[in-house]
Structure formats: C-alpha cells, structure tokens
C-alpha positions as CSV (number, residue, x, y, z in Angstrom):
1,X,89.5,59.0,-68.2
2,X,87.5,62.1,-67.3
3,X,89.5,65.3,-67.7
4,X,89.2,68.7,-66.2
5,X,90.3,70.5,-69.5
6,X,88.2,73.5,-70.9
7,X,85.0,72.2,-72.4
8,X,85.0,71.7,-76.1
9,X,82.4,73.4,-78.3
10,X,80.9,69.7,-78.9
11,X,80.5,69.3,-75.1
12,X,78.9,72.7,-74.7
13,X,76.5,71.9,-77.4
14,X,75.5,68.7,-75.6
15,X,75.1,70.5,-72.3
16,X,72.8,73.2,-73.9
17,X,70.8,70.4,-75.5
18,X,70.5,68.4,-72.3
19,X,69.5,71.5,-70.4
20,X,66.7,72.1,-72.9
21,X,68.0,75.0,-74.7
22,X,67.9,75.5,-78.5
23,X,71.0,75.6,-80.7
24,X,72.9,79.0,-80.6
25,X,73.9,79.3,-84.2
26,X,77.3,80.3,-85.6
27,X,78.9,83.1,-83.6
28,X,80.9,84.0,-86.8
29,X,77.7,84.7,-88.7
30,X,76.9,87.6,-86.3
31,X,73.5,86.0,-85.7
32,X,74.3,84.3,-82.4
33,X,71.6,85.7,-80.2
34,X,72.4,84.0,-76.8
35,X,73.6,87.2,-75.3
36,X,70.1,88.8,-75.6
37,X,68.4,86.2,-73.4
38,X,69.1,86.1,-69.7
39,X,68.9,82.4,-69.0
40,X,70.9,81.4,-72.1
41,X,73.5,84.1,-71.4
42,X,73.8,82.7,-67.7
43,X,74.3,79.2,-69.1
44,X,77.0,80.4,-71.6
45,X,78.7,82.3,-68.6
46,X,78.7,79.3,-66.5
47,X,80.0,77.0,-69.2
48,X,82.9,79.4,-69.9
49,X,83.9,80.0,-66.2
50,X,83.6,76.5,-64.6
51,X,86.4,75.6,-62.2
52,X,88.6,72.5,-63.0
53,X,86.7,70.3,-60.6
54,X,83.4,71.5,-62.0
55,X,84.3,70.7,-65.6
56,X,85.4,67.2,-64.5
57,X,81.9,66.7,-62.8
58,X,80.3,68.1,-65.9
59,X,81.8,65.3,-68.0
60,X,80.4,62.7,-65.6
61,X,76.9,64.3,-66.2
62,X,77.5,64.0,-70.0
63,X,78.6,60.4,-69.8
64,X,75.5,59.5,-67.7
65,X,73.1,61.4,-69.8
66,X,74.5,60.1,-73.0
67,X,74.1,56.5,-71.7
68,X,70.5,57.3,-70.6
69,X,69.6,58.9,-73.9
70,X,70.8,55.9,-75.7
71,X,68.7,53.6,-73.4
72,X,65.6,55.6,-74.3
73,X,66.4,55.1,-78.0
74,X,67.0,51.4,-77.5
75,X,63.7,51.1,-75.7
76,X,61.9,51.6,-79.0
77,X,63.5,48.4,-80.3
78,X,61.0,46.3,-78.2
79,X,57.9,48.5,-78.4
80,X,56.2,46.0,-80.9
81,X,56.7,43.1,-78.4
82,X,53.8,42.4,-76.0
83,X,54.9,38.9,-74.9
84,X,57.8,36.7,-75.9
85,X,57.8,33.4,-74.3
86,X,57.9,34.0,-70.5
87,X,59.2,37.6,-71.0
88,X,56.6,40.4,-70.9
89,X,57.5,43.9,-72.0
90,X,57.2,46.6,-69.4
91,X,54.6,48.8,-71.1
92,X,55.8,51.8,-69.0
93,X,59.5,51.4,-69.9
94,X,59.7,54.2,-72.3
95,X,57.9,56.7,-70.2
96,X,59.9,55.7,-67.1
97,X,63.2,56.1,-68.9
98,X,62.2,59.4,-70.3
99,X,61.1,60.6,-66.9
100,X,64.4,59.4,-65.4
101,X,66.4,61.0,-68.2
102,X,64.6,64.3,-67.7
103,X,65.2,64.1,-63.9
104,X,69.0,63.8,-64.6
105,X,68.6,66.7,-67.2
106,X,67.2,68.9,-64.4
107,X,69.9,67.9,-62.1
108,X,72.5,69.1,-64.6
109,X,70.5,72.5,-64.6
110,X,70.6,72.5,-60.9
111,X,74.4,71.9,-60.8
112,X,74.8,74.8,-63.2
113,X,72.4,77.1,-61.3
114,X,70.3,77.8,-64.3
115,X,66.6,77.5,-65.1
116,X,65.7,74.5,-67.3
117,X,65.4,75.5,-70.9
118,X,62.2,75.5,-72.9
119,X,62.6,71.8,-73.9
120,X,62.4,70.9,-70.2
121,X,59.5,73.1,-69.2
122,X,55.8,71.9,-68.8
123,X,54.4,72.1,-72.2
124,X,51.0,73.3,-70.9
125,X,52.4,76.4,-69.3
126,X,52.9,79.6,-71.1
127,X,56.2,81.6,-70.5
128,X,56.2,85.3,-71.6
C-alpha cells in the first residue's frame, strides 16, 4: 500500500538519484553543500514540503522508476544472444529501455518543478 507519510531519507536519496542529482553527503559532518546550489536547494525544499497527496504520488513514481531500472539491468542478461530458436533479440532493447527510463525520470523532475540534474542533461552541453 502506498502511504502519504513523510518521505524517508532512503526515499529522498532515490528521488535525488532518479532526478539526476549527486549524493548530498552527511549533514552531520557539516559538509552537506546542497544549500549552496539553487537547483539542489529547490529539490530539497520540495522534498521537505510536499503535501500528503503529493507524497503519495511520489511513491508511485518511485515504484515505477524502480521497476524500470530493474528492467534495464535485466536487459543485459540477453545482450549476448543474437538468435535463439525462433526468438530474435531486439538489438535496440537496452537503448529503448534507457530512453523510456530517462523519460520517466524527467517526468518526476517536472512533477517536482525542478530542472533535471546533471546526470539527466545532454552530455554534449556545457553548463556554467
């Protein structure tokens, strides 16, 4: 059952990762630098102020993205098979799954009203 309880630290970690943001570090160490970066700070503020219905919706995103990530990982199990009996592997499966997974990750960012993190940005672009 999906709950509307306050997000756990583990859930927040997964949300940050799915949104393309780097790990924050341990706040107790005094080295947690998220507050110095606008996009990361906005994400943290959103995660800490979501309404009950939004937290419930967020958990559906986490379930969906977790399943999709596992599917991407499992796709690698058949990368070595070109043809098996009458079955022929879809040579585009991995790239299609990754593209769909990233599309859902961007939808999560859109739901939170934040810019996708560095991991979701075009690798050819330079951000300053």
